[in-house]
N, C-alpha and C positions, 0 to 999 in steps of 0.2 A: 504493500500500500504506500502511496506517495505521501510525504510529510505534509503536503499542502491540504490534505483532505480532512484532517482533524487531529486532536491531541491523542485520541484513542480510537481503536477499531473494536467494535463489539464482536466477540467470538460466539458467545451465547449469553444466557440470562445473567450469569454472575462472573463471566470471564471476559477479559479485555486484553488487547495487545497495545502497548504504548508505542507511539511513533516518535520520530526525531523531534517533533514539536515540543515534547515534554522535557527535553534535555536542559539541565540547569547550566549555570555559567562556570561551575567549578570542576566538574568531573564529566567527561564525555559519556560515561556509562550510567549516570544517575540523573534522575528527574529533578527539576525544580518542584518544590512541594505544592505549588499552586494547583497544577492539574490533578494530582491524586487527591488533594483536599476537595476539589470540586466534584470529582468522581465519587468519593465517599458520601458527600452531601446528597448527590443525586440518588445514590443507592438507598440512603435512609428514606427518601421521599417516595421512591418507586418500588420499594420492597413489596412482596405479595401481602395483601391485606392491609396496606397502609391506609389510615383514615384520611379522607380528602378534606375534612373539616379542621385539620390541624396544619400548623406551619412551624418550621424550625425557627425558634427564638434564640437559641444558643447552641453552638457546636464547638467542642474542644477536641483538638487533635494532639496525640502523642506521636512524635516522629521518632520511632525506635531505632531505625537504621536508614541509611540512604535508600531511596526507592529506585530499584533498577529499571532500566528501559528494557521491557520484554513482556512476556505473558504474565498476567496478574489475575488473582481470584479475590472476589469480595464476598464476605458472609455478613449477615445481619441478625441481630436478636433483640427482642424487646425486653428491657430490664424492669420497666415499670409501666403499667397501663392503667390510667385513671380516666375519669369522666372528662376532665379539662386539660390534663397534661399527660405526657408519656415520655419515657426516656428510652432511646434506642441506641444500641452500640453497633458499629460496623468495623470490620477488620479487612485490611488489604495485605495480601501476601503473594509472593511468587509461587507458582505451581508447586505444591508438595512441600513448601517451606513454612517457617514461622512467620507471623505477621511482621511487616516493616512499618506499618502505620495503623493507628487505631483512632476512631472517632466516637465520641459520645454526644448525642444530641438531645436537647430538651425541645419537645414539640408542644405547642400550646394551641388549644382550640380557638378558632376565630369565628366571629359573627360580624360580618361586614356592616358598617354604619351603626353599630350598637352603642358606641361611646364617642365623645368628641375627640378628634385627632389633634394632638399637641406635639409639635416637633420643633423645639427651639434650635436656633443655630443660624449663622449668617449664610447667605447664598454665595457660592463660589463663582468665579468666572467660569463660563461654560467651556467645554472642549473646543467649540467652534471659535472661541475668542483667543485661543493660544495655539502655538505651532507645535508640530511633532518634535519631540525631544529624543535624540539618539540614546540608545542603551549604552552603558559603559562597554569598553572593548571586551569582546568575547572571542576566544581562539578558534571557534568553529562557526560555520555559516548558519546552520539551522538549529533552532532550539526555542525555548520559551521566549527568548529575547526577540526572535524574528516572527513569532506567531502572535505577539501582542503589540498593539499600538500604544505608545505612551506619550502623554502631553503634560508637562509640568506647568503649574501656575505659580509655584514657589520652589526654588532649589533646582537640583538636577542630580542624576545618578553620580556624576563626577564632582559634585560640590558637597563638602561635609556640612552637616546640619539638617534642620527640619526641612521637610519636603512635602509638597502636595501634588499628586499626580493623577490625572485621568487615565484610565486604562480600558482598552477595548479588545476583545478577541477577534483575530482575523480569520480564524477557522473554528468550527464547532468543537465542543468538548468531545463528542462521539461522532465519528464520521457518518454522514447521512442522516443525523438526527437533529432536531431543532435545539437551539440554544435556549436554556431555561433561565429565568431571572436569577435563581440561586447560583447557577454556574458562573454568571458574570461577576458576582461579588466574591465568591469563595476562591476563584482562580486568581484574583487580584490581591486578596487580603494578606497573603503570605509575603508580599513584596514590601511590607512596611519597613522592615529593617534595612533593606537596600535603598529604599527611597529616602530614608532619613539617616543614613550612615554618618556617624560623627568621627570615624577614623578612616585612615587610608586603607583601601582594599589591598594594596600591595604589601603593607606592613603588618596588618592585623587580620585575624579571622573573627567573625562575629556570627555564630551559627545558632539558629533557633531550634530548640528541641521540642517546642510545642507551639500551638496557635489556638487562640480562643476568639471566636467571632460571636458577637451579640447583634441581633437584628430585630428592631421593632417594625421594620417594613422591608419587604424584598424590593430590589431595585426595579425601576422601569426604564426602558430605553436601552441603548447599546452600551452605555458607558457606566463604569463604576469609578469612584474617586477615593484615593487613600491619602488622608491628610495626617502625616506621621511625624512623630518626635521620638528620639532615642536618648536614653540616659544610661550611663555606664559607671559602675563603681570601680575603684582602683583594684579591688580584689578579683575582678574579671567577670562579674555578673552584670548583665545589662537588661534593659526593658525597652522594647519598641511598642509604643502606644499610638493608636491611630483612630481618627474619626472617619467613618465611611459615609459616602454621599452618592446620590445619583443627581441627575439634572433638575429634579424637583426639590432636593434638599437632603438633610441628614437621614440616614437609614440605620445607623448603628455604630459599632466600634469594634476594634480588634486589638489583641495584645499578644506579644511574643516574648518569651524568656530567652535571653541570649547568653551563650558562652563566648567570652571575649578573651583573646590571647594573642601574643606576638606570633607571627608566622615562623 
């Protein structure tokens, strides 16, 4: 399958093949965590028997090991089922191997227009008001960096400090399938630490071992925006904290715990 067709190819109901579009910037054999995060989120929503009157309000990922580019299997299980909330766990693993990524999602029952909508927060410049921003230099041509369009309203990948970046998928999450609203935000949320890096990529590593995304609203439109800030303690622990937006306004926030060390 050509890399331009999607981040993943569906093999059957619970099995997928990753394409080169998932490749991260640090290891040619490993994925950026954004695509598998989005794939696990989709698995939570489309699992057999999933309630259609519930929506993911919070999803937390544990990144146990680098996610390889290859065939992957997803399993899901319901940990708690209630009238208004449920907790669902999903695991991603190479065929016949231990999981490399886990997700635990809180889903909340929705009743449209049942309460007043309140979403404080300033409106950001729209992606149409800013220019395409190049990704930082990557030693291979095809990967996450080439499958996502990025437009900064503040900062840049190569500028240390806070950053605000609109992101849009150039290809679908799963080849031949529609892009879902949740795909758009989950595939972008793991980029917070890169968007707001406060240290030189060449001198330091800052790797996130987890990702938590809270959503009070799923995004509308093609774009998701990550407005990120990173803090680092001298002991080598950092936090990338981000507000998430679409073109209508705020939709939630994300956080990543960081391991920071000299290269």
